[in-house]
C-alpha positions in Angstrom: 4.9 -13.7 -15.2 8.0 -14.9 -16.9 8.9 -13.7 -20.7 7.9 -17.2 -22.1 4.3 -17.3 -21.1 3.3 -13.8 -20.8 0.9 -14.1 -23.6 -0.7 -17.5 -22.3 -4.6 -17.3 -22.2 -6.4 -17.9 -18.8 -9.7 -18.1 -20.1 -11.6 -20.7 -17.9 -12.5 -22.6 -21.3 -9.0 -23.1 -22.1 -8.3 -24.5 -18.8 -10.1 -27.7 -18.7 -7.5 -30.0 -20.1 -4.8 -28.2 -17.9 -2.8 -29.3 -14.8 -3.5 -26.8 -12.4 -1.3 -26.1 -9.4 -2.0 -23.3 -6.7 1.2 -22.1 -4.8 0.7 -20.8 -1.5 -2.3 -21.9 0.6 -3.0 -18.2 2.2 -6.4 -16.2 1.6 -5.2 -15.5 -2.1 -4.2 -19.3 -2.7 -7.5 -20.5 -1.1 -9.5 -18.1 -3.1 -8.1 -19.4 -6.3 -9.3 -22.7 -5.6 -12.7 -21.8 -4.6 -13.1 -19.9 -7.7 -11.8 -22.9 -10.0 -13.8 -25.3 -8.4 -17.4 -23.1 -9.0 -15.8 -23.5 -12.5 -15.6 -26.8 -12.4 -12.2 -26.7 -12.1 -9.7 -29.2 -10.4 -6.2 -28.2 -8.9 -3.7 -29.1 -6.5 -2.4 -27.0 -3.5 1.6 -26.3 -2.4 2.5 -24.4 0.5 6.4 -24.6 1.9 5.0 -24.1 5.5 4.2 -27.2 7.7 1.2 -25.4 8.9 -0.3 -23.1 6.5 -3.9 -24.6 6.9 -5.9 -26.9 9.1 -5.8 -29.7 7.1 -9.3 -31.0 8.1 -11.0 -27.7 7.3 -9.2 -27.9 3.7 -10.1 -31.3 3.2 -14.0 -30.8 4.3 -13.8 -27.5 1.8 -12.2 -29.0 -1.2 -12.4 -32.8 -0.8 -11.2 -33.6 -4.2 -7.9 -31.3 -4.1 -4.6 -32.3 -3.6 -2.4 -30.8 -0.9 0.8 -30.6 -0.3 2.4 -28.5 3.0 5.7 -28.4 4.5 8.0 -28.2 1.3 7.7 -26.8 -2.5 6.8 -30.1 -4.6 9.5 -29.9 -7.1 7.9 -32.8 -9.1 4.2 -31.2 -8.9 5.5 -27.8 -9.7 7.4 -29.3 -12.8 4.4 -31.5 -13.8 2.4 -28.2 -14.4 0.6 -26.3 -17.0 -0.7 -23.6 -15.0 0.8 -22.2 -11.7 -0.9 -19.6 -9.7 1.3 -18.2 -7.5 0.6 -16.3 -4.1 2.2 -12.6 -4.2 3.7 -13.5 -1.1 5.7 -16.3 -2.8 8.9 -15.5 -4.9 9.3 -17.8 -7.9 13.1 -16.7 -8.3 14.0 -19.1 -5.7 15.9 -22.1 -7.1 13.1 -24.7 -5.8 10.6 -23.3 -7.8 12.4 -21.4 -10.6 14.3 -24.6 -11.8 11.3 -26.8 -11.9 9.3 -24.5 -14.1 8.7 -26.0 -17.6 8.9 -23.6 -20.9 5.3 -24.1 -21.5 4.1 -23.5 -17.9 2.0 -20.4 -17.5 2.9 -18.2 -14.3 0.3 -16.0 -13.3 -1.6 -14.7 -10.1 -4.9 -14.2 -9.0 -5.5 -10.7 -10.5 -4.4 -11.9 -13.8 -6.7 -15.1 -13.7 -10.0 -12.3 -13.0 -8.7 -9.9 -15.5 -8.5 -12.4 -18.0 -12.2 -13.5 -17.2 -13.7 -10.9 -16.3 -14.9 -7.3 -18.1 -15.2 -5.4 -14.9 -14.0 -1.8 -15.3 -11.1 -1.0 -13.4 -9.0 1.6 -11.6 -5.8 0.8 -10.4 -3.8 2.0 -8.1 0.1 0.9 -6.8 3.1 2.7 -5.3 5.2 2.3 -2.0 3.1 4.5 0.0 -0.6 5.8 0.3 -2.0 3.0 -1.9 -4.8 2.2 0.8 -5.7 5.7 1.5 -6.1 6.4 -2.2 -8.0 3.4 -3.1 -10.1 3.4 -0.1 -11.1 7.3 -0.7 -11.6 6.5 -4.2 -14.1 3.6 -3.4 -15.6 5.6 -1.0 -16.4 8.7 -3.0 -17.7 5.7 -5.9 -20.2 4.7 -3.5 -21.3 8.1 -2.3 -21.9 8.5 -6.3 -24.4 5.9 -5.9 -22.0 3.9 -8.2 -21.4 -0.1 -7.5 -17.9 -0.2 -6.4 -15.5 -2.5 -4.5 -12.2 -2.8 -3.5 -9.7 -5.9 -4.7 -6.6 -6.8 -4.9 -3.8 -5.8 -1.8 -7.0 -5.0 0.3 -10.1 -6.1 1.3 -10.9 -9.3 0.1 -8.7 -11.2 -2.6 -9.8 -10.4 -5.9 -11.6 -13.5 -7.5 -14.1 -13.0 -4.5 -16.0 -9.9 -6.2 -15.8 -11.9 -9.5 -19.8 -12.9 -9.0 -20.7 -9.3 -8.5 -21.8 -7.0 -11.0 -19.9 -3.8 -10.6 -19.8 -0.5 -12.2 -15.8 -0.4 -11.5 -13.5 -2.0 -9.1 -10.8 -0.4 -7.4 -7.5 -2.4 -7.7 -4.8 -1.9 -5.0 -1.6 -3.7 -6.5 1.5 -4.4 -4.7 4.8 -5.0 -6.9 4.3 -8.6 -5.9 1.3 -8.7 -8.2 2.4 -6.9 -10.7 4.8 -9.3 -11.5 2.1 -11.9 -12.1 0.0 -9.1 -13.8 -0.3 -8.4 -17.6 -3.7 -8.5 -19.1 -5.4 -5.6 -16.9 -7.0 -3.1 -19.4 -7.7 -0.4 -16.7 -9.5 2.6 -17.4 -7.0 4.7 -15.4 -3.6 3.6 -13.1 -1.6 5.5 -11.2 1.9 4.8 -9.8 1.6 7.1 -6.4 5.1 7.0 -5.6 8.5 4.8 -5.5 11.0 4.4 -2.3 13.4 1.6 -0.7 10.9 -1.3 -0.2 11.0 -5.0 -0.8 14.5 -4.7 -2.1 15.1 -7.9 -0.2 13.0 -9.4 -3.3 13.5 -6.8 -6.0 17.5 -6.2 -5.2 17.6 -2.8 -6.7 15.1 0.7 -6.8 15.5 0.6 -10.2 14.0 -3.1 -10.5 11.4 -2.1 -8.4 10.5 1.0 -10.2 10.1 -0.8 -13.4 8.0 -3.5 -12.1 5.6 -0.6 -10.7 5.7 1.2 -13.8 4.5 -1.9 -15.7 1.0 -1.0 -15.0 1.2 2.2 -17.4 1.3 -0.9 -20.2 -2.6 -2.1 -18.9 -4.4 1.1 -18.8 -6.3 3.5 -20.9 -4.7 6.7 -18.8 -1.7 6.8 -17.1 -1.3 9.1 -14.2 2.1 9.8 -13.2 3.4 12.0 -9.9 5.4 15.1 -11.0 6.8 14.9 -7.7 8.6 11.3 -8.1 10.8 11.0 -11.3 10.5 7.2 -10.5 7.1 7.2 -11.2 7.0 8.6 -14.7 6.0 7.1 -17.8 9.0 4.7 -19.7 7.0 3.6 -22.4 4.1 4.6 -24.4 0.4 4.7 -23.1 -3.0 5.2 -24.7 -3.3 8.6 -22.8 -1.5 10.4 -19.8 -2.1 13.3 -17.1 -0.4 14.0 -14.1 -0.6 15.3 -10.5 1.9 17.0 -8.4 2.6 19.6 -5.6 3.7 22.5 -8.3 1.1 24.0 -10.6 -0.5 22.3 -13.5 -1.1 22.5 -17.0 -4.6 22.4 -18.6 -6.4 18.9 -18.0 -3.4 18.4 -15.2 -4.2 18.5 -11.0 -1.9 20.2 -8.9 -1.9 23.1 -6.5 -1.1 26.8 -6.1 -1.4 29.5 -3.5 -4.5 31.7 -4.0 -4.9 34.7 -1.4 -2.4 33.2 1.1 -4.0 29.4 1.0 -2.7 26.4 -0.7 -5.5 25.1 -3.3 -6.0 22.1 -4.6 -6.0 22.8 -8.4 -7.2 21.7 -11.9 -5.0 23.0 -14.2 -5.9 26.9 -13.8 -9.3 26.3 -11.6 -9.0 25.8 -8.1 -11.0 23.2 -6.4 -10.7 23.0 -2.4 -8.2 24.5 -0.1 -5.6 21.9 1.7 -6.4 23.1 4.9 -10.2 21.7 4.0 -9.2 18.4 3.3 -10.0 15.5 5.9 -6.4 13.8 5.7 -3.5 16.1 7.0 -0.5 16.6 5.6 0.9 17.9 2.2 1.6 13.8 1.2 -2.1 13.6 1.5 -2.8 16.4 -0.5 -1.1 14.6 -3.1 -3.0 11.4 -2.5 -6.2 13.2 -2.8 -4.8 14.8 -6.4 -4.6 11.1 -7.3 -8.3 10.2 -6.3 -9.4 13.1 -8.3 -7.5 12.2 -11.5 -9.0 8.8 -11.4 -12.1 9.6 -10.7 -12.3 12.1 -13.3 -10.8 9.9 -15.8 -13.5 7.7 -15.3 -15.9 10.2 -15.9 -16.9 11.1 -12.4 -17.9 14.8 -12.1 -15.1 17.0 -10.1 -18.2 19.1 -8.1 -19.7 16.1 -7.0 -16.2 14.2 -5.8 -15.7 17.2 -3.6 -18.5 17.1 -1.9 -17.8 13.6 -0.9 -14.0 13.4 -0.7 -14.3 15.8 2.6 -16.6 13.3 4.4 -13.9 10.7 4.5 -12.3 10.1 7.5 -9.2 8.0 6.8 -7.6 4.6 7.7 -6.4 3.4 11.2 -2.1 3.2 11.6 -2.0 5.9 8.9 -0.9 9.0 10.5 -4.0 8.2 12.9 -4.6 11.3 15.9 -5.3 9.2 18.6 -5.1 12.3 21.1 -4.6 15.8 22.0 -3.5 15.1 25.5 -1.4 18.4 26.9 -2.5 20.1 23.7 0.0 17.6 21.8 -0.9 15.5 18.6 0.1 12.0 19.4 0.0 10.3 16.1 -0.2 6.8 15.0 1.5 5.9 11.6 2.2 2.3 12.3 1.4 1.5 8.7 4.9 3.4 7.9 6.9 0.3 7.2 9.6 1.5 5.0 11.9 4.7 4.7 9.5 6.5 1.9 6.6 6.4 4.1 8.0 7.8 7.3 9.6 10.9 4.9 6.3 11.4 3.7 4.8 11.8 7.4 7.3 13.7 8.8 7.5 16.1 5.9 3.8 16.3 5.6 3.1 17.3 9.2 6.0 19.0 9.9 4.9 21.4 7.1 1.7 22.2 8.8 3.6 23.1 12.1 4.6 26.4 13.5 8.6 26.7 14.0 8.3 27.0 18.0 7.0 23.3 18.1 8.8 20.0 18.1 8.1 17.1 16.5 9.1 13.8 18.1 9.4 10.3 16.2 9.5 7.2 17.1 11.1 4.2 14.6 12.7 1.4 14.1 12.0 -2.8 13.4 13.0 -4.7 10.9 14.2 -2.6 8.2 14.0 -5.3 5.6 17.6 -4.3 4.1 16.5 -0.8 3.7 18.8 2.3 3.3 18.1 4.7 5.8 20.5 7.6 5.0 17.5 9.3 3.0 15.9 10.3 6.7 19.1 12.2 7.7 18.0 15.5 6.1 14.2 15.3 7.2 15.6 14.3 10.5 18.0 17.2 10.6 15.5 19.5 9.3 12.2 18.5 11.1 12.8 16.6 14.1 13.8 17.8 17.6 14.2 13.8 19.1 14.1 10.5 17.8 13.2 7.5 19.9 14.5 3.8 18.2 13.6 0.1 19.3 13.6 -3.1 17.3 16.3 -4.9 15.6 17.6 -2.2 13.3 16.8 0.7 15.9 20.5 1.3 16.2 20.6 1.9 12.2 17.9 4.5 12.6 20.0 6.1 15.7 22.6 6.5 13.6 21.2 8.3 11.4 19.4 10.7 14.1 23.7 11.0 15.0 24.7 11.9 11.6 21.8 14.3 11.8 23.0 15.9 14.8 19.8 15.6 16.7 19.1 14.1 20.4 17.9 10.2 20.3 17.4 7.4 22.6 17.0 3.9 22.5 14.0 2.6 24.0 12.9 -1.1 24.8 9.1 -0.3 24.1 6.7 1.6 22.9 5.4 2.1 26.1 8.7 3.5 27.5 9.2 6.1 24.4 5.7 7.4 25.9 5.9 7.5 29.1 9.4 9.2 28.7 8.0 11.1 25.8 4.9 12.6 28.6 7.6 14.1 30.8 9.0 16.4 28.0 6.1 17.7 25.5 4.7 20.7 25.7 1.6 22.2 24.1 1.8 22.0 20.4 4.2 19.7 19.9 3.8 16.3 17.8 4.5 12.9 18.6 4.8 10.7 15.6 4.8 6.7 15.6 6.4 6.3 12.0 8.9 3.2 12.4 10.4 3.2 8.8 10.3 -0.4 9.5 8.4 -3.8 9.5 7.0 -4.7 12.5 7.9 -8.5 12.7 10.9 -8.5 14.9 8.2 -7.1 17.9 4.9 -7.4 16.6 2.4 -9.8 14.5 1.9 -7.0 12.3 1.6 -3.2 11.9 -1.9 -3.0 13.1 -0.6 -5.0 16.3 2.3 -2.3 17.1 -0.3 0.8 16.2 -2.4 -0.8 18.8 0.3 -0.6 21.7 0.9 3.2 20.9 -2.7 3.8 21.4 -3.0 2.1 24.4 0.3 3.8 25.9 -1.2 7.0 24.8 -4.4 6.3 26.1 -3.3 5.7 29.2 -1.8 8.9 29.5 -4.9 11.2 28.3 -7.5 8.9 30.2 -7.1 10.9 33.6 -7.7 13.9 31.0 -10.4 12.7 29.3 -9.0 14.0 25.9 -9.0 11.1 23.3 -9.9 12.3 20.1 -10.6 9.7 17.5 -9.9 11.6 14.3 -8.0 10.2 12.1 -5.5 12.5 9.8 -4.4 10.2 7.1 
């Protein structure tokens, strides 16, 4: 939302005489159209894609809604009193930005929800780990017999939850959604971490971090990550607390080694051993701390949260253990679409490995303009061999060369797996963690992950040792 319209109201009663234009005809845009229609409000829809929707189905579902496809309709945008913008649309491009009138309200679906609903909210943003944290948080809330649902950047669009009577809505928020969000009043909110991502849109890491940190001005308790300076408060918050891998002050969450075992801590009180957590790696221990901090801020009992935390099974394509063929861990982390996610996976897994074993990484794809140089030190320290592929695979290989480790260019994930099957030994780890988007070779990260799963399962079929336990 731009400065000129940041305080503009979106209460349904005040929209009856407004000309509303929905930009984007994907899941989010269509959820806006349905929400408006259910509340007796009309709108127009515009999408620059030629085939964003099936026109016949759209006209059948929304017979009174004007639809323009294939271009940004400058006259329509210029005439709007309210622009409801889908997260994937960059309103700074000339065809949109130059048309927006001074009186126009520019907002997203989450802003519309927050101005018209009073459900308690727990909100999560960050470059990596968001989906794991919100899914675990919702899982625990539901196990506590609370009416808890997910919304935002995961599951169904948030407006699809507007008719439900909930104890708590857990929101996963992307930087794109935060750009158009100003009115959320969450019980608690956190920025899990910040690393290079979406810089093709946000331009600089500083700008990207500032967008993320804006969540703290929209909550009662701001929860920061002591391990990441880019998650820290830059303004005031009603209350604040933190989590981190170090010792915690009273009221904060941290870690300590007690009797040789690393423990999650609440101040000076031990909570649970890291080796008892259902999702592996030190990065996931931090995710668990974030969950506990959020739930505790909502008044959920710590002891009951811990009871249910250990029952969580993790998410597909996020450090998911696919097989233990040849006593090797074959791990699918296809959701690692940026450098920060791959750093977290490598460091988190390496911390749990014996020095005698090797970590092999498959990486590459569409880097979206990211800086791969942060991988050099972790490659040098923790990785034995990198297999590179995709549009920016050569850039990843260049970092591996600087780190002075082995690297091989492959044409596909299957080729990498087949090659690795002749190299690995008992105790090694093979990690698909691309540090890149998948769009150069696959429909999405899930399809990329399935190619990895299928290739690994072909190896392990004869041994009949697949393990679908997830470690993230």
